[in-house]
N, C-alpha and C positions, 0 to 999 in steps of 0.2 A: 225666679224662674217659674214659668207656668207653660201649659200646653199651647196657649195662644201665641206666646213668643216663639215656641218651638216651630209651630206651623208657619209663622211668618218668615222664618229663616230657611224654609225648604227651597232648595234650588233644583232646577230641572235642566239637564244638558242633553242635547240631541246626539252629540258625539263626544267621546272621551278618548284621548290618545296618551298612552304611557310611553315615556322616553327613557328616563332613568339613567342619565349620563352624568358622571362626575368629572369635573375639570379642576385642575390645581393651578392657582395663580399665586406666586410669591409665597408658597408654602401654605396657602389657605385654600380649602376645598369649597367649591360651589357645585350645586347639583341641579341639573335640568330635569325637573320631575315629569312634565307632560303638558298637554293642552286640553282645553274643553271648547265646545261650540254650542252656544244657545241661540235663541231667536234673535236677540239683540246684539250679542257680542261673542267674539272668539278670543280666548286668552291663552297665554303661554306663562308657565309658572317655573320660577327658578328660586332655589333656596340658597342663601348666602350667609357667610359669617356676620355676626352683629356684635358690635362693641358699644356699650353705653357711653355717652359723653362724660367727661370728668366733671368735678365740682366747679361751679361758677365762682367768679371773683365776687368779693363782697362789695357792697355799695348800693346806691339807689338804682333800681332798674327802670329803664324806659324801653319803649319799642325800638328806638334808635339803637340803643346799646345792645339789645337782644339781636337785632338784625345784623349788626356788625360783628358780634361775637359768635353767632351761630353759623358754623361752616356747613351744616347739613350732614346727613348720614353718609357713611362710607358705603356706597352701593356701586358695584361693578357693572351690573347689567341693566341699570335703570334707564340709561340713555342709549337705546339701540334702535337702528333704523330698519333692520330686516333680519329674518332667519331663513336659511336655506336648508331644506332636508332633501338630500339627493339632488334632483333636478328642479325641485319646486321651491320658488322664492316667495316668501310672504312678507308683506310690509307691516311694520310695527308702528302703531299710532298712539304713543303715550302709554301711561300705565300708573301704577302706584306701588308703594312698598311700605312695610311696617314690621316691627319686631314681633317674633312669635310669642314673646313673653306677655304681650298684651292680648293674646288670642285664646286665653284659657276658656272664655265663654263665647268664642266665635264659632258658632255651629256651622256656618258656611264652610269654614276651613276643615272641620271634622268631616263634613259631607264630601268635600273635595278629596280629602285623603282616601276615604272609602271608595269613591268613584274611580280614582286612579289605581287603587289596589285591585279593584274588580276588573280594570282594563289591562292588568298585567304588570303594574308597577312593582319592581323589586327594590325595596329600600336597602341601600348598601349598609354594611355592618357599621362603618364609621358614623353614619347618620343616626342609626339606632341608638348609639351610645351618647350622642350629642344632646346636651340639655337645651331646651327651647330658649333659655335665657341668652344663649350664644348664637341664635339664628334669626334671620329675617326672611320674609317671603316677598319676592318681586313678582307682581302680576302685570303682564304687558298685554295691551289690546292689539290684536292681530287682524289684519284685513284678509278675510278668507270666507268663501262660500261653503267650503267643506274642509275638513282636516286633511292634511297630507298623509301619504303612506310613509311608514317608518319601519325599518328592520334593524335589528341589532348589528352594529358595525357600520351602518350607513353614515357617511360623512355629514357633518353639520357645519354650516358656516353662519356666523353671526356678524352682522355689520354694526360696529360700535360708533356711536356719536358721543365722544367723550364729554365729561362734564364741562360746560362752558366756563370761561374765565370771567369772574366778576370784578368790576371796578367801581368803587364808591365815588360818586360825583357830588352829591349833596348840594345841588344847585336850586335855589328858590325859583319857583315858577308860579305865576298866578294863572289858574285855569278859569275859563269862563264858559258856562253852558251855552251851546249854540254858536260859539265863536272859534275861529281858527287863529293860529299865531305861529311865529317862527322864532327860534332862538338857537344859540350854539353852545357847545360845551367841549371840554377836552377829554379824550379817551385815555386809556392807560399808557399809550405810547406818546402822549402829548399832542396828538393830531387833533385839529379842530373839526368837529362834526356838526353838521347842520341838522336840526330837528324841525320837522314841519308837523304841527298838530292840526290835523284836518277837521276833527270834530270832537266836541265834549258833550256827552249826553248823560241823562239820569237813567239808571237801570232799575226797573221794577222787578225785584227778585220774586215777589209773591205772584205776580202775574205770570212770569216765566215758569215758576214751579207748577202753578195750576194748569197751564197749557201743556206742560210735560206729561202730567198724569192723565191727560185726555188722549194721549197717543194710543191708538187702537192696538199697537203691538204689545203694550203692557198686558192687555186682556187676554192675549194668546198664551202667556206664560205664567200668569198669576191670577189668583182668585180675587174677587172684589174685597174680601177681608184682608188679603195680603197687601193689596194696593192701598187700602185705607190705613193699614198699620204703618207702611213705609211713608205715606204722605204725612201721617201724624208725627213721625219721628223727624222728618225734614222740617215741618212747620215749627216744631219745638226748638230746633236749632236756629231757625230764622227769627223766632221771637227773641232769642238771646243776642243774635248778631246784627239783625236788620229788622226791627219791629215793623209790623204792617203800617203803611203810610210813610215809611222812610225809603230812601233810595241809595244805591251805590252810584259812584261816578265812573263812567267808562270813557277812556281816552283812546282815540284812533290817531296814529301818527306814522310818519315816514322818516327815515334817516338816510343821510348821504353815505353812511357806512353800514354794513350789515350787522346791526346791533339790536338787541332787545332791551327795552327800557322799562324800569320799574319806578312808578310814581307813587308817592304817599302824601296824604295831607300832613301839613306841619303839626296840626293838632294831634294826630295819631302818633307821630314820631316823638312828641314831647310827653305823651301820656304814659302812665305806668300800666303794664299788662294787667288785665283783669282776669279773675278766676271765675269761669262759668260753671254752672251746675247742670246736671242731666247726663244722659248717656252719651251725648256728643256735644262738642262745644264750638265747632267751626266747620265751614265748608270752603272748598276751593272754587273760585269763580274764574273762568278763563274767557277773555274777550275774543270774539271771532268776527272780525269785520266782514261785511257782506261782499266787498270787492277785493280782488287780489292786489290791486295797485291803487295808489292814491293820486292826488291831483298833480303831483310832480313826477309821475311815472315810476316811482320807487315802490318796493313791496310795502303794502299797508298792514300794519300790525296794531295790536290792541293791548291795553292794560286796564284793569279794574281796580279802583281805589276802594277797598272794602271797609270804608268808614261811612256809616249811615249819615245821610244828610236829609233835610226836609225838602218837600216838593217845590218850594219857592226858591231854592238855592240857585244863585247865579254865579257867584265868585267863590272859588275854592283856593285858599292859600296852600300851596303844595310844594313839593320838592321832587326834582328828578334825583331820586336817591342813589340809584346805581344803574350802570349799563352792563350788559352781558354779551360777551363775544364768543362765538362758537369755536370749538377746538377742531383740529383736523380729524376726519373720519379714518377708521381702519377696520380691517376684516380679520376675524379670528376663525381659524379652521380647527374643528374638533373631530378627531378620528374615532 
């Protein structure tokens, strides 16, 4: 730890809203702490119970085995579509979550806590007594130009988009850069689904990262030193996961049924997980097609194979590893 790291972690929020509402689900307490608004993003923070996964089965581990055995964290509020405070409805656009036990050196979390306290957040007694080992923080990105007004006792409605249902397909597919193709597979109900791959391209992560740091909005909220430090940290991760001169593979596709598909290279699925060094070991890349619909008039979706390949790569032996089907939405009213 040094003062340079401390300075790089300094966060500035234009608005902070304390909510401080506890909700009980199946005997487990969740706490809606509050919201912040900065230049680039508005966030909603909810604290939930956390339970570490049990011990893994013995045997040779591969990415395929890890993906099939890892059911993911038990997070109630991660997949939400909106939050309504009084008469104002705010759309939620994704987010992140992580156990607080990994946040002992997360100075952004410390700053957030102080900012919420300064805004009037009252930490409930049960939460004061709870060990961080048993908690996780859900941070959701909210679409809002300003924070809503909130008063104690004001009703809150949260729109839940429940965890989607995953079905393992494991169908071999040969992907070709610059080429389209069509194939079919069976979903979890046994129904035949047509998949139309519109385009396969190579994704230059280094070029995208460099362009991102040229965004003038960054200079409005961070000093050149802070930008340089963040850029350095990201490039260190890229050096481990996708070295300069290598590319990820991006697949744009349509489906005859409303499903999200996850492709992996066969090489990746056969390989054993690697242990990376450094302060961070991975980043999540989300494919965002430029057009809402594809050539068959169906919603156009994307998937990134985060296995680095060379610039001359044309064919990628891959698998449609799994398909994901959305569950029915529902609304939760909190008085």
